[in-house]
C-alpha positions in Angstrom: 201.9 211.0 240.7 204.6 211.9 243.1 208.4 211.5 242.8 209.5 213.3 245.9 212.8 212.0 247.1 213.6 210.4 243.7 216.5 211.4 241.4 216.0 211.1 237.7 218.4 211.2 234.8 217.0 212.5 231.5 219.0 212.4 228.3 218.3 214.7 225.4 217.0 217.1 227.9 217.9 220.4 226.2 214.9 220.5 223.9 211.8 218.8 222.6 210.5 215.6 224.4 213.6 215.5 226.6 213.1 219.0 228.0 209.4 218.3 228.5 210.2 215.1 230.3 212.6 216.8 232.6 210.0 219.4 233.5 207.3 216.8 234.1 209.5 214.7 236.4 210.6 217.9 238.3 207.0 219.0 238.7 206.3 215.6 240.2 209.0 216.3 242.8 212.0 214.5 241.4 215.5 216.0 241.4 216.3 215.9 237.7 219.8 215.7 236.2 219.5 216.9 232.6 222.0 215.5 230.1 222.6 216.8 226.6 225.3 217.7 224.2 223.8 221.2 223.7 225.2 222.9 226.8 223.7 226.3 226.6 220.2 225.0 225.9 220.6 222.3 228.6 221.6 224.8 231.2 218.7 227.1 230.3 216.3 224.1 230.6 217.7 223.4 234.1 217.5 227.1 235.0 213.9 227.2 233.9 213.0 224.2 236.1 214.6 225.9 239.1 212.8 229.1 238.3 209.5 227.2 238.6 210.5 225.8 242.0 211.8 222.5 240.8 215.2 220.8 241.6 217.5 220.3 238.6 221.1 220.5 237.4 222.6 220.1 233.9 225.5 217.9 233.2 227.0 217.7 229.6 226.4 214.3 228.0 227.1 212.8 224.6 225.3 209.5 224.6 227.5 208.3 221.6 230.7 208.7 223.7 231.4 206.1 226.4 233.9 208.5 228.1 231.3 211.2 228.2 228.8 208.7 229.7 231.3 207.7 232.4 231.9 211.4 233.3 228.2 212.0 233.4 227.6 209.0 235.7 230.4 210.1 238.1 229.0 213.6 238.3 225.4 212.4 238.7 226.5 210.3 241.7 228.4 213.3 243.1 225.2 215.3 242.9 223.0 212.6 244.3 223.8 209.3 246.2 221.2 207.4 244.2 219.6 207.5 240.7 216.1 206.0 240.7 214.9 206.9 237.2 216.6 206.8 233.9 214.8 208.4 231.0 216.5 207.7 227.7 215.1 210.4 225.4 218.1 211.5 223.3 217.6 210.5 219.6 218.0 211.6 216.1 216.8 210.8 212.6 216.3 212.2 209.1 213.9 211.2 206.3 216.0 209.9 203.5 215.7 206.9 201.1 217.7 204.0 202.3 219.9 203.8 199.2 221.0 207.4 199.8 222.2 206.6 203.3 225.9 206.5 204.0 227.7 204.3 206.5 228.4 207.4 208.6 224.7 208.1 208.6 223.9 204.5 209.7 226.4 204.8 212.6 225.0 208.1 213.8 221.4 206.8 213.8 222.2 203.6 215.5 224.6 205.2 218.0 222.1 207.8 219.1 218.9 205.7 219.0 220.1 202.3 220.2 223.6 202.2 221.5 223.2 205.4 223.5 220.2 204.1 225.5 222.0 200.8 226.0 225.1 202.5 227.3 223.3 205.0 229.6 221.2 202.2 231.0 224.2 200.1 231.7 225.9 203.0 233.5 223.1 203.3 236.1 221.6 199.9 236.3 224.2 198.4 238.6 223.7 201.2 241.1 220.0 200.6 241.1 220.4 196.9 241.8 223.0 197.4 244.5 220.8 199.9 246.3 218.0 197.4 246.4 215.1 199.8 246.3 213.9 199.2 242.7 214.0 201.7 239.9 212.5 202.8 236.6 214.1 202.8 233.2 212.1 204.4 230.4 213.3 204.6 226.8 211.6 206.8 224.2 211.7 204.8 221.0 209.2 205.5 218.1 206.3 203.9 216.4 208.7 203.7 213.5 210.3 200.8 215.4 206.9 199.1 215.7 205.5 199.3 212.2 208.2 200.8 210.1 208.4 204.3 208.5 208.9 205.3 204.9 212.3 207.0 204.5 213.4 206.0 208.0 214.6 202.5 207.5 217.7 202.5 209.6 216.0 204.7 212.2 213.1 202.2 212.4 215.6 199.4 212.8 217.4 201.2 215.7 214.1 202.1 217.4 212.9 198.5 217.0 216.2 197.4 218.6 215.4 199.8 221.5 212.0 198.2 221.9 213.5 194.7 222.0 216.2 195.8 224.4 213.4 197.1 226.7 211.5 193.9 226.7 214.5 191.7 227.3 215.9 193.9 230.1 212.5 194.0 231.8 212.7 190.2 232.2 216.2 190.4 233.6 215.5 193.1 236.1 212.0 192.3 237.3 213.4 190.3 240.3 215.1 193.5 241.4 211.8 195.5 241.3 213.2 197.6 238.4 210.6 198.4 235.8 211.7 198.8 232.2 209.3 200.3 229.7 209.2 202.1 226.4 207.2 205.0 225.0 206.7 205.2 221.3 205.7 208.7 220.0 204.1 209.4 216.7 204.9 212.6 214.9 205.6 215.2 217.6 206.1 219.0 217.4 209.8 219.1 218.2 212.7 221.0 216.7 213.7 217.8 214.9 210.3 217.5 213.2 210.4 221.3 212.4 213.4 220.6 210.2 211.3 218.2 208.1 209.9 219.6 204.8 206.5 221.2 205.3 204.8 218.7 202.9 205.9 215.8 205.1 204.6 217.5 208.3 201.3 218.0 206.6 201.2 214.4 205.5 201.8 213.3 209.1 198.9 215.4 210.3 196.6 214.1 207.5 197.5 210.5 208.3 196.8 210.9 212.0 193.2 210.2 213.0 193.3 213.0 215.6 194.5 215.4 212.8 197.4 217.0 214.7 200.9 216.4 215.9 201.6 215.4 219.5 203.0 218.0 221.9 206.2 217.1 223.7 204.4 217.4 227.0 202.0 214.6 225.9 204.9 212.2 225.4 206.4 213.4 228.7 203.2 212.5 230.5 203.6 208.9 229.3 207.3 208.8 230.5 206.1 210.2 233.9 203.5 207.4 234.3 206.2 204.8 233.7 208.5 206.6 236.2 206.0 206.5 239.1 204.6 203.8 241.4 201.3 204.0 239.4 203.1 201.7 237.0 204.6 199.4 239.7 203.2 196.3 238.1 203.9 197.3 234.5 207.2 196.2 232.8 208.4 195.3 229.4 205.6 197.3 227.8 205.4 199.6 224.8 203.0 202.5 224.9 202.2 204.2 221.6 201.4 207.9 221.9 200.5 208.7 218.3 196.9 210.0 218.1 195.8 206.8 216.5 198.3 206.9 213.7 199.5 203.3 214.5 196.8 201.1 215.7 198.8 197.8 215.5 199.1 195.9 218.8 
């Protein structure tokens, strides 16, 4: 799968699935613009890609801040005349009973997991259409958005919204040869999951037929597939990468 000559934007690229996605796209030949609120880690991730012979730069990005997105967009187009791939990976959640949630918690979850991908996609879609050479938009949602997840009710709602957004936008952009797809990870060995109590991590492993957590690189491989011409006739689809945890269609 080759992406030579393509420019990709990856949000949440400082760690976890976002960092693995940035590496995967760069290894396939793309010039990758890494966006994240964690500046030191984001710059280190870009440095690591360059040390391995890839092409990458870091631009600070807060996907919950429209001004930050506007600055990120302007800088991205300063670095490259076109953006061909948008990978919306930034997200956040915490296991907590719904009745213990606060309105501030709701807003943070929805802003990061739904409104962020919407706003970043909106920032780059017009340029893709105007250029007229197609494009790829891939959003990392979650199987929680497909089947629900105990203790992640608002998170599940936000990720379900991201899935519905993907399907609807895919219909709207198909005539422009812009593919819009969604990857839904199951429990994955990321810094976010590492913050979850050990008993919950063990329960995730026990419930997964493959009896392990996903590695970030395995989720990144699915994003890579949706970013290449190998998926040129695939749009509006949701790919679960969960080790069999969620077998619903």
